[in-house]
N, C-alpha and C positions, 0 to 999 in steps of 0.2 A: 681341102674340106670337102666332103662329097654328101649329097644329100639322096635321102629317101623318101619313101611316101606311103603313110597310112591309111587305111579307111575310116572316112569320118563317120557319124552314125546315119549323114544323109547319104552316104555312099560317095561324097566325093573323095578326092584324092587331098590330101593336107600333108604339105614338105616338111619334114623332120631335118632337122640341123644334124650332122655326125660330127661335133667338133672334138670330140672328146674322147676318141677311139683310142684303148689301149691305157688311158689315164687310169691313176687311181684317187677317188675321191671318198674323204673321211667327211661324213653328216654327224653331227652330235643332235640330240632331239629327234631323231629320224624316225620315232614310231607315228607320227601324228603331224598334223598341222603343215607348215611351211616345211618342217623338215623330209615328212613324208612326200609332198610334192615335189621336192627336189630330188630324193632319191629316186622317184621313177622318171624326173626329169632327164636327169643326169646320165642314168642307166639306158635311156631312150638316145642319149646322144654318143654311147657308146662306153661310157665309164665302168670301172670296176667300182662298183658303192661299197661302201662299209658304212655299214648302218649302226651309231652306236647309241644306246638308250638305255636309263634306268631301269624301264618295265620291259622285260624278260619277253612277255608277250606280242606286245607292240613291236618292240625291235625285230623279233625273229619272224614275224609276219612282214613286215616291210622288207625285210632281207630275201626271203622264200619269194617274194613276189618281185622283185627288182633281179632276179639272180645273183645277188652279193652275198657279203658275209655280215653277220653279226656280232658285235662285243657290247658285252653288257658293262655298264660303266656310271661311278658317280662320277661326273665330269669338276668336284669340287676334292677329289684325292689325286693327289701330283702322281701317285705311283700308278693308280687306274688309268691315270689319262696318257700318262707313260707308255703302257702296256697295249691302250688301243691304238697309237701309232706303229707301236713295235707290230702288233698283228698285222695290221695294214700292209706294211714293209714287207715281212714275213711270208705274208701269203699272196700280194702280187709284184713284190718288189720296184715299188717306190710309192712316194707319195706327193702327188700331184698338185691335188686341191684339199685343203682342208678347211670344210663350211663350219665352222664354230656358233652353232645356231639354240644349243641348249638354253632354255631360258623359265623364269617362274614371275608370275604376278600376282599373289595372292591376297585375299581381299583385306586381310589386317595391313597390308602397306598401303596407307591413305594419305591425308594430311598430316604434316609432319608435326601439328600439335597431336595425334591422336595415335602415331604409329610408333611402336614401342621398340625397344634397342632390338630384341630378340629379331622382330621382323624385318628392320633393315639389314642385320647382319647376313640374315640368312638370303635374302635379296643378293646383295651386295657381292656372296659365295657365289650365288648359281648363276647372275648375273654377268657379273664381272670377274671376280677371281678363276672361274673356269674357263673365259678366253683366255688369260694370261697362262693358263695351264697348257691347254691347248695349243696356242702359238709358239711356248717355250719349247714344247714337246716336238710340235711340227717341223720349226725351223731348222732345225738340225740335218733333216733328211735332205731337206729342200736345200740346204747350202751346199750338202754333196753332189746333189744333181746339177746344180747351177741353174735352176728354174724352180716354180712354183705359183700357186695363187692361195692368198686366205684371204676367204670373205667371213668377215664376222658381223654378227646380227646385233645393229642397233636398233634407232629407231627413229620414227619423226619427233619424239619428245628430245632426241638428245639436240635437236637443231632451235627448238620452240618450245613454250610454257606448254603443259597439256591444259587442254578445258575442263579436265576432274584429275587433283592430283591423288599421284603414288608415286612418294617422293623418295623414296629408293630405288623404285624402279627407273624412274626418269636418272636419277643421278646416276645408278651402274649404267646404263645407255650414253651417257655423257662421256664416263669412263671408258667404254667399249670404244667409241669416236675419237675421243684423243688416243687412246692406246695405238689403234690401227693406223693413224695417221702418223704418229711416230713411226712404229715399225715399217709404214712403206718408205717413209724417209732413210730410215737407217739399212734397209735390206734391198734397195734399190739396184746397187750395182751390184749385187750379187745377183740378179735376175729373178728376185721374189717382188710381186705384187703383192700389198697389203690393202684391202678396200672394208671401208663401214658400210653395209647394207641397212638404210633407213626405211624400214617400211612403214606405212600408213596402219590404219586400222585393217585387220586381216579378218576373213570368215574363218576362224580355226575354233575348234572345238572350246578351247579356252576362252577367248572372247566370245563365243556365243553362250556359254554358261553365265559369264559375268552379266552380260547385257539380258540374259532370259530373268536373272534374279533383280536387277535394276533397269527396266523399260526407260525410267527419264534419265540416267547417265548413258545408256544407247543413243537415246534422241539430241542429247548434247553435244555427242562428239560426231553424230550423222550431219548436222548441220552445217560443220564447219568442212566437210568434205565438197570441192569443187564438182567432181564427177557425179555425187550424188549418192554415192555407194562407197559398200568396203571394197577391197581387193580382194580376189579370190588366190589363196593357195598358189594356183597355177602361173598365177601374174606372177608373184614375187620370186617362184623357182624359176621362170625363164631369165630373170636378170641376174640370177647366181649364174645360170648356166652361160649366161654372157661375161660374166666376170669372172669365171671359170676358166674361159677359151681365149685363146689366142685374138678373137676378134676384139678384145679388152687389151690389148697388147702395152697401150700406153696409158691405161686406165689404173693411176696407185695414188696410194693415199689419199681417197675421195670420200665424202660420204654422198654415197650414191642414194638419192631418194627415190622412192618407188609410193609416191603417196597419195596421187590422185590429184596432186597441187595444193595442198593443205598449207604446205611451208611457204608458197608463195602467194597465198589468199590472205588479201584485208577484210574483204567481207564477200559473200557466197549469193549467187543467184538463190533467189525463193522460186 
C-alpha cells in the first residue's frame, strides 16, 4: 500500500490511501448519494470503477467524473445484472469488489397497517432481490480469482426498530443482513468476504427530500443520533473503501455499523 497526498481547500496536504490500485469495483446506485461518494472514493484509491445505475444521465456523469465505465441496469432484472458483471470483467479483466448499494425508500412504504402489497413487493424487489442477483452474478468471477469483497448495503434498521415505520424497507434490510452473513460464511474458504454495511441516516438527496416534506419525521430521527447529526455520504464511502481493501482481510460475515452510535444508545444527550 502506498499513500499520496492531495491539496485540501485550506492548502494543507491530506493523505489519500491507495489500497485498491488495479482492482475492479462494481457499484450499483452509483449515480447519487452513497453510491456516487463511493465511486469517487474507490477511484481515488486506484480502483477501476464500474458505475451502474438505472438513471442513464446520472450514471454516465458519475463514470465520466471518476474515469470509470457506465452500465445502465435495472437491478431487479437478472439478465441485466449478469450483463453488468460481464461488462466489468470484459472491460477490466476482474471483478474484485461488488458494492451492492442500489435501493429505494418510497413514501407509500409506511406502517404495516397502511402499506399496500404493491409497495411491499416493489421495495423487496429493489432492496433485497437486487442484492441476491448481484451476489449471484458476482460470485463466480470471485471464485475463479480465489478472492473478492462483496459489500451489501443494509441499514441500522436491520438491527433495531425504526423510529418511524417503513415496514418493507426495514424487512428488506434485515434480509440483506442475514443473506450477507450466510454468504460470508459459505464462501470464506474461497477467499471471498461478504459484509453488510449498516449506515445510520445519511444526508443523501433521497433523505433530504423525505425530510423536507416532513420536518417532524426528521426531528424524530435526529434526536436518536448520539453524535447529533446525520452522516455525510463520504463517511459511508470511507467505510466501503475499508471493507473493500486488504485492511479488512479478517472482517467477514459482519454487520458493519456506521451509525453515529444509534444502535448503541438507550438515551441520547439533550
